[in-house]
C-alpha positions as CSV (number, residue, x, y, z in Angstrom):
1,M,180.1,147.4,75.8
2,G,179.0,149.4,72.8
3,V,180.2,149.4,69.3
4,Q,183.6,151.0,68.9
5,E,184.1,153.3,65.9
6,L,187.4,152.6,64.1
7,D,189.3,154.3,61.3
8,D,192.7,153.9,59.6
9,T,194.6,155.0,62.7
10,N,193.4,152.3,65.0
11,F,192.1,149.4,62.8
12,D,195.4,147.4,63.0
13,A,195.7,147.6,66.7
14,E,192.0,147.0,67.5
15,V,191.2,144.3,64.8
16,L,194.4,142.8,63.3
17,K,196.3,142.6,66.6
18,S,193.2,141.6,68.7
19,D,193.5,138.5,70.8
20,E,189.8,137.8,70.4
21,P,187.6,137.6,67.2
22,V,186.3,140.9,65.9
23,L,183.1,141.5,63.9
24,V,183.7,144.6,61.7
25,D,180.7,146.4,60.2
26,F,181.8,148.5,57.2
27,W,179.1,151.1,56.8
28,A,178.2,154.7,56.0
29,P,175.7,157.2,57.5
30,W,174.0,157.7,54.1
31,C,173.4,153.9,53.6
32,G,169.8,152.8,54.5
33,P,170.5,149.1,55.0
34,C,173.5,150.1,57.2
35,R,171.1,152.2,59.4
36,Q,168.7,149.3,59.5
37,I,171.3,146.8,60.7
38,A,172.8,149.2,63.3
39,P,170.6,148.2,66.2
40,L,171.4,144.5,65.6
41,I,175.1,145.3,65.6
42,E,174.7,147.2,68.9
43,Q,172.9,144.1,70.4
44,L,175.7,141.8,69.3
45,A,178.2,144.2,70.9
46,G,176.4,144.1,74.2
47,E,175.8,140.4,74.2
48,N,179.2,139.0,73.3
49,T,182.0,138.3,75.7
50,G,185.2,137.0,74.2
51,A,184.7,139.0,71.0
52,K,184.6,142.6,69.8
53,V,182.1,144.3,67.6
54,V,183.3,147.5,65.8
55,K,182.3,149.8,63.0
56,V,184.3,151.4,60.2
57,N,182.8,154.3,58.2
58,V,183.8,153.7,54.6
59,D,183.7,157.4,53.9
60,N,186.5,158.0,56.3
61,A,188.7,154.9,56.1
62,R,191.0,153.5,53.4
63,V,191.0,150.2,55.2
64,A,187.7,149.4,53.5
65,E,189.5,149.5,50.1
66,N,192.2,147.2,51.4
67,Y,189.5,144.5,52.0
68,G,187.7,145.0,48.7
69,V,184.5,146.5,50.3
70,S,182.4,147.6,47.3
71,S,178.9,147.2,48.7
72,I,177.7,148.1,52.2
73,P,176.9,147.0,54.7
74,T,179.8,144.5,54.5
75,L,180.4,142.6,57.7
76,M,183.6,140.6,58.3
77,V,184.7,138.4,61.2
78,F,188.5,138.6,61.9
79,K,190.5,136.2,63.9
80,G,194.2,136.3,64.3
81,G,194.4,139.2,61.9
82,E,192.7,137.2,59.1
83,V,189.2,137.4,57.6
84,V,187.4,134.2,58.6
85,D,183.9,135.1,57.5
86,R,182.4,137.8,55.2
87,F,178.8,138.9,54.6
88,V,177.4,141.5,52.3
89,G,174.0,143.2,52.8
90,M,171.5,142.6,55.5
91,Q,172.0,139.6,57.7
92,S,170.1,138.0,60.5
93,K,171.4,138.4,64.1
94,A,171.5,134.6,64.4
95,R,173.7,134.3,61.3
96,L,176.2,136.9,62.6
97,Q,176.1,135.4,66.1
98,Q,176.9,132.0,64.6
99,A,179.9,133.4,62.8
100,L,181.2,135.0,66.0
101,D,180.6,131.7,67.9
102,D,182.4,129.7,65.2
103,A,185.4,132.1,65.4
104,K,185.4,132.0,69.2
105,A,185.3,128.2,69.2
106,S,188.1,127.6,66.6
107,V,191.6,127.5,67.9
């Protein structure tokens, strides 16, 4: 499954009301580090069952403001409608996978 693009109209339904953990990549097309991390985000989306991986373009979504995103890429793991992990800047695939695994394991 690929990375789903979200915006203000579907963020609540796809992230906050999700039954499974969700890794959200807040990004923008003009952001170099965002483009660099994109293939890694695609890999995580394809390799994870029991979790979703989505992207939110900060240029087109107010939801980024609601979560205080001031630098991109910002990656957040949501579980049960709450942020359980947050990363700013480039991250390793292993670190993001561990955050997703931790969210999947916690009850």
